N, C-alpha and C positions, 0 to 999 in steps of 0.2 A: 483576849488571847495575848499571850506573851510570845514575842519572836526574838530569838537570839541568832545572829548570823555572823559568820566570820569567813573571810576569803583572803587568799593571798595568791600572788603570781601575776600573770599577765606580762606584757612586754617590759613594764617598768618595775616589776617585782613589788606591786602594791600589797599593802596589808590594810584591810578595811574590816570594820565590824559595825554591826547595827544591833541595838537593843531597844525594843519598843513594846508598848502595850497598844493594842488596836483601839482601846477606848480613849486613848490620849491623842489620837489622830483626828483630823477633820473627817466628818462623816463620809465624804466621797473617797478620800484616801483609804479609810478603813475598809470601805466596801470593796475597793479595788484590790486591796491586800487579801481580804477574805476570799474573794473570787479566785485570785491567783493561787491561793493555798488550796482551795477546794479542787480546782481544775488540775493542779499539780499531782494530786493523789498522794501527798506526803504521808498520810496515815495508812495508805494501802501498800506502798512500796516497802520492800525490806532492804536492809543494808546489804544482804547477800546478793540481791538482784542488782543493786548498783555496783557492787564490787566486781561482778561478772562482766559488766559492760565497761568498767573503768579501763582507760587507756592512758598511757603516759604520752601526752601531746605537749611539745614544747610551748611555753608561754601560756598554757592553760591556767585557769583559776582552780585552786583547790579550795573547796568550800565545806563548812560545817554549819548545819542548820538544826536548831532546836525549837520546837513549837510546843507550848503548853496551852492546852485548850480543854476546858471543862473537866479537869482532873486527869486528862491524858497528857503524856509527855512523849514526844517522838524526836529522836536525834538521828540525823543522817550525815554522813560524810561522803563527798563525791567530787569528781572532776567535772567541771561545768560542761565542757564540749562533748563528753561522752554520756552525760545525763540525758534522760528522756526530755523531749522538747518542752513539755509543760513545766517540768522542774527547772529547766534552763531559763525559761521566761520568768519564773519566780525569782531565781537567783539574780538575774539581771536587774529586776526591779528592786530587790533588796540591796544590791550593790549601789544603785542610785540613791536609795534612802540612806545608806551608810555614808556616802559622800556628802549628802545634804546635812546629815547629822554631825559631820565633822570627823567621821571615821573612828569615833571613840571606841 
């Protein structure tokens, strides 16, 4: 599975991105990422649903997430604080991976 993630904002105006393939991660990390993606319901939520909930909150993170899995491609744009909690957990995890990857 390929994961592309970009976020910007926060108190310091961060700009981070993560690009990775789950088969290149250590098995425990890949499993954790798979689990977070499944629980987040990325493939079930629509952009319209997220846009309805979107709020302009100062210092929030604006995120874009694209997941390619078994021929499926899903792209979502959302503000982190107004996203559903499971999607927010995935976003926080991906932000940590982006920092560890050097924010490329």
